[in-house]
N, C-alpha and C positions, 0 to 999 in steps of 0.2 A: 742899885738894882739894874739888871739888864733885862731886856725883853726875853732872854733865853733861860734865865735861872730863877724864876719865881718859884717858890716852894709853897704849895698849898698847906694850910693848917687844917688838916683833916676835919675834926669836929667843929671848927669854927667857920667852915664854909657857910656862907649866908645864901639863902634863897629869898628873893623878894616876892611876896605874894601878890597876885594880881586878880583881875576880874575873873580869870579862868579857873581859879582855885576850886578844887573839888569836881571839876568836869573833866571828862576824858576827851582829848582832842585827837584828830587824825591828821596824817600828813597832807591829805588833799585840802583840808580846811585852812592850812597854813601856807599853802603854795602862793608864791608871789616874790617880788623883789623887795629887799630890805636894805636900808642904809643906816649907818650909825648916826644918831642925833645926839648922843652923849658918850664920851669915853673920858672918865675922870679917875684920877688917882688921888687919894687922900692919905697922907702919911700919919703915923701915930702922933706926931708933934703938931698936927693941925694944918700942915701945908697942903692946900688943895690945888691940884694941877688939872686944868682942862686940856687934856692931851689932844682932843679933837681940834681945838682952836689953834694948836701948834702944828697941824698937818696930818694927824692920825685919821684914818678912814677905814671903814669896813663896808663893803658892798657884797651882799650875798643873795643869790637867787635860790629859792626852795621850789623844787619840782614836786608835783603831786605823788610821784613814785618814791620820794625820799632822797633824791639826788640833790646835790648843791653845786653851785658854780659861784665864783666871785673872787675878790681880792681883799687882803688885809695889808694896810700900809701903816707903819709906826715910825715916827721920826726919832732922831737922836734928841734927847731932852736933857738939858743940864741938870745934874743931881738925880737923874732917874735912869738914863741909859746913855752910854757913850756912843752908841751906833744905832742907826735906823734898822728897820727890819721889814721885809716884804715877803708875803706868802700867799699861795693860792688857797682859796677856800673850797676848791673842788673836793667833793667827797660825798658824805651822806649825812642825813639828820634823822634822829629817832625821836619819837614822841612816847613818853611814858606817863600816863595819867595826864596831868596838866603841865608837865615839864618837857622842855625841848633840849636836846643835847646834840652838838655837832661833832662829827668824826671826820677828820681830814688826815691825809698822810703827813701834811706839814705839822711840825711840832710847835703849836702856839698855845697861848693861855686860853683861847676860845674853847678848846676841847676840855678844859677843866671846869667850864661853867655849865650850870643848869639854868636855862632861861624859863621864865614864866610868861604867860600870855596876859597882857594888860591892854585890852582894846586892840589897837593896831600896832602895839609895841611888843617886842620881846625884851624882857629886862633880866639882868643878872648882876650879882655882886658877889665878891669873895674877898676874904682876908688873906694877906700874904706876909711872908717874911723872906727877905732876900739873903744873899750870901754874906752880907755884913750885919745880919741880925736886925736890920731895919724892918719895920712892919707898917702896915696900913691896909687900905682897901681899894679895890678897883670896881668901878661900876660901868656897865655897858648897856646902852639902850639902842636897840635896832628898831626902826620905824618902817612899817610897810609902805612902799611907794606905789605898788600896783598889784 
């Protein structure tokens, strides 16, 4: 799998429920700086990779007006991606009910995720299949810093 060619499995996309389930959020309530506290890839064969411990990072600021700033850094990881990837997280975020979705010009997997609010965390998980028909799941947790 490379960071560029992950294919979402439409109906198998997972949303992790959180404390905010059933409540409508607004952009101003989510405003602040967030940093990744978990970026994990688990393959269908049970191989669990803590990508954050290998140098992956996401820092993203959410403005009350829906704008975002920040950076995404993904390292080359043996058996996962042959090359690293860096992208700007500048763009916008949208709140629909209790779900948060990021929209940036950069083509990253972050735009495929629907995050749920869980206390001071934004959590998302999805199932993937790569170009070699390997599959697994990716989980991202962003924790509010300020």
